[in-house]
N, C-alpha and C positions, 0 to 999 in steps of 0.2 A: 609152931607159931603160924598164925593165919597170915596170908599175903595181903598186903595193902596195894589196891589198884589205883594208879595215877589217872585221873580223868580230865580230859579237855573237851570244852563244850563249844560248839559252833552254833551261832544264832545269826539272823539277819533282821533286826528291827526295821519294821515297815515291809518286809517282804517274807512273811511267814513267821516272823519273831522266833519264839523258842519252842514252837509246837505246843502240844497239849501237856506241859509239864515235864518235858524231857530235859530241862535245865535243872529244876529243883528236886527231882527225884533222888539225886545222888546224895543229898544232905541226909537222907534216911537210911543210907546203907553203910554199915559199920566197916565194910571192907574197902570203901572207896574215899578217895580224897580228891576234890576238885583242885586242880593245880593252876588252871587258867581257863579263860573264856575269850572268844573271839566273836566280834561283830563289826561288820563293815560301816556301821553307823556309830561313829565315835562318841556321839552324845549319849548314847545308851549304855555305854561300858560301865560307868560308875554304879548304876542301878543294877546291872547284871552281876557285877562282882558282889555287891551287898546281898542280892537275892540268892545267889549260888554259893557264896563263901570262897569264891576263887581268890587265889593269892595274886595273880597277875592278869592283865588284860591286853589283848591285841586287836589291832584293826585288821590285820591280814592273817587269816586262819593258817595259811601255809607257814608263815613265820612262827606261829604258835606251835604247830606240830613239829617243826624242825628244831626249835630251841628247847621245848618242854618234853618232847618225846613221850607222850601219855601212853599208858597201856590200853586205855579205852577212850574212844572218841564218841561223843554224843552229837549227832547231826540232827539239830533240833527243829529247824525251820520247816514249815509246812510247804513252802514253795519248792518245787522239785526241778526247777531249771538248772541248778547247780548241784543237785544231789550227786550225779554221777562223778563229776570232777572232784568233789569233796571225799567221797567214799574211796575213789582210786587214789587220791593223795594220802589218806590215811592208811589204807592197805599196803601201799608201796613202803611205808615207813614202819610197817609191822604192827599198826594199831588195830585192835578189835574195835567193832562198831555197833552202837545202838543208834537206830534212825527213826525219824517220823515217816510215816507213810504219806502219800504214795511213794513207791520205790523209785523208779526212774521214768524217763519220758518214752522210751521205746525198747524193743528187745535187743537191739544192737547193744545198747548201754547195759542192758541186764546181763547179756551174755558175758560182756567184758568184765563185769564185777565178779561174777560167778567164777570165771576162770582165774582172775586175780586172787580171790579168796582162797581157791584151791591151790594154787601155786605158792602162796605165802602161808597156807595153814591158818587163815584167819576166820575167826567166828563173827558173823554178822547177824544181828537180830533186828527185826523190824517191828514197830509198835502196832501190831494187829492185836489190840488188847482183848478182844472177845475170846481168843484162844485160851488166855490164861484164867478165865472165870471157872471156879470149881464146878459150876453147873454143867459145863461142857463135858468134864470127865464123868459126872454122874449120868448125864444123858447117853454118853457112849455105853456105860455099863447097862443102862436100861435096855438099849437097843441089843446089846449082846445077850442079854437076859430073856429077849424075846417079848419085852413088855409092850411093844407097839407092833410085833409081828415083823413080817418082812418089809424092809423099807422099799417104798414104791416110787416116791418122788420128793424132790426138794423144791421150795418156793421161796424166793428172796425178792425183797424190793428195797430200793434206796430210800433216801429221805423224801424225795420228790417235792422239795419246796418250790416256791414260785421263782427263785433266782438260779438255782442249780439243777433242777431236775432234768434228766437226760443224760447227755454225755458227760457233763461235769460231775454230776451225781454219781455216774459210774466210776469215774476216776477217784473222786476225793473221798467218797463214803462208801460206795458200792464195794470197793476193794476189801473192806471189812467182811462184807457177806460173801463174796466170792471166795475169800480165804476160809471162812467158816464152812462153807459147802464142801471144800476139800477135806475138812476134818472128818466129815461124816461119809464122803463118798470116794475119796482118793483123787487121783489124777483125772484130768478131763481128756477125752479122746477126739471130741469134735464139737463144734459149735455151729448153730444156725441162728442168725440174727437179722433183724431189720431196724433201720434207723430213720427217723422222720423229722423234719422241721416244718412246723405249721402245717401238718398234714401232707406234706409232700416228701417222697423218698430223698434222703440226703444226697446231694451231688456236690460238685466242686465248688460251686458258687455259695454254698452254705458253710464251707470251712472258715473258721476264724481262729485268731490267736487266743487260746483259752486263758482263764484266770489262773493265778497262782503258778504260773510258770509251766503249765501243762503242756503247752505248745499247740500244734493244729488240733482243733476240736470242732465238733458239729453235733446236732441233734437235740431237740427238746423231748423226744420220745424214743425210748429204746426198749425193744422186746427181744430176749435172747434165750435160746434153749441150748443146754449142754448135756452131752453124754458122757458119763464117767466110765472108768475102766471096770467098776464092779457091775455095770449094766444098769445103773439107776440114772434117770433123766432129771435134770435139774433146770430151773427157770429163774431168770433175773429180768426184772422190769423196772423202769423208771419213767414216769410221765410228769413232766413239770407242772407244778401247781396242783397236784392230785394226791399229796401225802396227808397224814404221815403214818405209814406202815412199815417203818424202818426196822427190819428183822428177817428172821428165817424161820420157815416151818418144815419139819420133816414128817411126812406122811407115810404111815405104815399101814399094813393090812389089818392091824388091830387098834390103831390109835395114832395120835399126833403129838409131836413135840413142838414147842414154840419158844423161840428165843428173841427177846428184845435186844437191840444193839446197846453194848455197854458192859463193863466190867461189873460183876457181881449183881447185875440185874436179874430179878426174878424170872426163871423160866417156867414153863407150864407143860404139864402132861394131861392129855385127854385119852383115856382108855375106852375108846369108842370106834369100832371099825366103820361106822357110817360117817365119821368125821363131823358129826352135827349132834351136840348135846340136846338139842330140842327134840330130836327123833327118838333118842334112847334114854334120856334122863341122866346120862353120865355127866359129871361135873370136871371142870378144869381144876387140876390139882397144882398148887404152886411147888416149885423146886427151889430151895435155897441151898446154900453150900453145905447145910446138914442133911439134905436129902428131900425126898418127896413129902409134902405135907408138913414139913417142919419149919419153925420159925428161923429167921436169919439171926445169928449171933455173933457172926464175925464182924471185928473191927474194921469200919471202912476208911480208917485214916490213910492206909496205904492202898493205892489203886493199882491198875494193871502195869504201870510203868515199874512200879516196885517189884511186882511179881516177875516181870520180864528181865529186869536187871539182875535179880538174884539168879534166875535161870541162866542168863547169859554167862555170869561168873562160874556157875557150875559146869556149863558146857565147856568153857575155856579149861577148866581144871580137869574134866574128865574126858576131854577131847571128843566131844559129841556135838551134833548139830543142836542149836537152840530150839526150843518149842516152836518158835516162829522165825525161821532162819532164812538164809539167802536164797535157798531153793524155793521156799514157799513164797518169798517176796517176787521172785522171777515168775512162778506159776500164776500168782494173782495178776500180775502184769500181762501175762500172755492171755489170760481169760479176758481182759479188757481189750487187748488188741485183736483177739479173734472175732469180737463182735463187730468191730469196724472192717475187719478183713472179709468176714462172711457177707456183710452188706455190700462191700466193693465187688465181691465175686458174684454175688446174686444167688448164693446157695451155701450149703454146709461146707465147712472147712475142716480139715483134719489138724489135730493138735498133737504134737508141737507143730507150729506154723513154719512152712518153708520161708515165707517172707518175713523178715525180721524188722523191717522198716515200719514207720508209722503208716498204716493203710490209707489214712486220709491224705497223705502227700501224694498218693498215686491214683486218686480218682481221676477219671478221664473227661467226665462231664457232670 
């Protein structure tokens, strides 16, 4: 008989709410039963109970964890200022975790969570939804089969909107692209980056308290170059007010793969060594979940959260890491931190970083 997992949901109405559907996804998973929801905004609890089907509601998430003892905790709010304390509280009580991105505010917090998960044998999955798109697995096979030749470089950009472009974009949306870069190139070994505010190199005077609980933040313009263990170089940029190219391109000696950000979004293949269809007459071919040049037939009722939750349950039962697990969450956070650390030091930095604190708190001028 299949096990039923008891789920507790933590949201913060007015401060990240319940993320991008991390509260309602559980209703579509047969193996899960939502036993309680917690929200420090008491007025939001009746609606949250109706929306999630929770049997009980709490203002204090710690009380919920201690009384209900859920098997899985959904840390749903986008604001990350309390992510660390919530994850640590859940892990301490032996709860597995599915959480909204970004992960946590710095590498000190990330390291503590990784250690706690290891000590308690807890599985943590983070909502880097792009990883779960079938197009990613298809693209990896295309690369393995030599369809775009030798991978030469990766290029990613954030959403680059007028409000968040630059540092906030790197944290809130760029984390998706940084994580996806690692899918194709593995771990990062070094980073070189420059950060600017209104055309001036970022200094201590530019640092402010970022939106959505990010903490110290700066830069309306970011250009970063990463070196990966497999020898490939990757680039990430975000320039405020100059979007929208939110996605990733993988350039090979024989062609290009392009990914839009989002679950089940059509990917594209260009089999052209010049990377320019105008020069060779090659055409961009769509990639659906069914393969190259095939129409999409998959039901889009369930999105990336559903795929991630099913994977988390399998990871728990088979004692493996989730597709997007705690080490991936920390690695994406380290790619973000390395941008600011490289800027602070004025040159390339080796990854893993020696400095685990937020680099923006260490700027001298």
